[in-house]
N, C-alpha and C positions, 0 to 999 in steps of 0.2 A: 504494500500500500504506500509506503514511504517513497519508493522509486517512482510510482505513478504521479504522486504529488510533485516530486522534483522535476519530472518531465513536463508537467503542466506549468510549473513555475518557470522552467527554462523557456517554454513556448511563450509564456506571457512576457518574459524579459526580451526575447528575440523580437516579438511583435512590437514592443515599445521601442526597442533600438531601431527597428525598421521605420518607425514613425518619426523618431527624433534625429537620427544620424543621417546626414546626406551621404549617399554612397552605399547604403545598405537597403536592400529591398527584398520583399518576399511576394510570391505570386498569389498566395491565398492561405486560408486557414489550415487546409490539409498539409501544405508544405511547411507551415510554421510548426505544426504538431510533430511532423516527421523530423524537422530540424531540432526541435526540443529533445526528441528521443535520441537522435544521433549525437547531439552535443552532450547529453547525459552519459551516453556510452563512452564517448571520447574522454570526457572528464573522469570517468571511473576507470578506464582501462589504459589509455594512452598517456594522459597528462601526468600520472605519478611517475612513469618511466622518464618522461621529459624533465620533470622537476629534479629527479635524481641525477640525470645526465648533465643538466645545466646548473647544478648547485654552486659550483665555484663562481660562475658568472652572476648568479643571483646574489651570492654573498658579496661580490665585488661591487654590485650596483645597489646594495642595501635593500634588495627585494624588488626593485623596480622592474627587473627583467621578467618577473612573473606576469606583469601586464602584457609584455611581448608574447610570452607563452600562451596566455589566454587569447590574445589576438590570433596567434597561429592556430589554436584549437577552433576558433570561430571560422577562420579561412578554410581549415580542413573540413569543417561541417559544410561550408558552402560548396566545396568540391564534391562532396558526397550527396548532397541534396540539390537537385537541379532547380528547385524553386526558390532557393535562397541565393542572393547575389551580394557579394562584398566587393566594392570597387577599388580596393587598394590597401596600402599599409595603414594610413591614418584613419580611414573609416573603420578598419578592423580594430585598431587600438581604441578608438573612441567607443565603438560598439561593444568591445570586450569590457571596457570600463562601465558602461551603462548596464550591461548584462550582469556583471559581477555585483554591482551595487543593488540592483533590483533583486537578484537571486538571494543575496545575503539578507536583504530586508524581509523578503517573503519567507525564507526558510528559517529565520530567527524564531518564528512562532510555530514551527512544525517539528515534532520530534522525529527520530529515525524510524519509528514505527508508523508514522503518518498521522499521528494525533496532534491536535492543537495543544501546544505547551504554553504554560503561563511563564511570564518573565519573573524572575525572583531577584 
């Protein structure tokens, strides 16, 4: 249940990024849901490997390279989902920033089991 909620949160964040960030567009709701699923899978499977491989660079940049990594994950999602279009490096970085903030804000209230959690 928690993964389904995270996919929906990712889809909502991608939709909002496509509305806010020039250079990011999505063809429709179905493509946004698929992109949310693909981004969730990339974040769960590929991103941890990339974080480990780029740890020295992340340490050197005081964590700012993680934003570039998130942008790369968004671009990878657009490569795999034909209905999501990312128009370059800066739209990817800004879109990754928007998606990260929205995902963080929405998942702050959802536990890993998918239930609403209270802030303590």
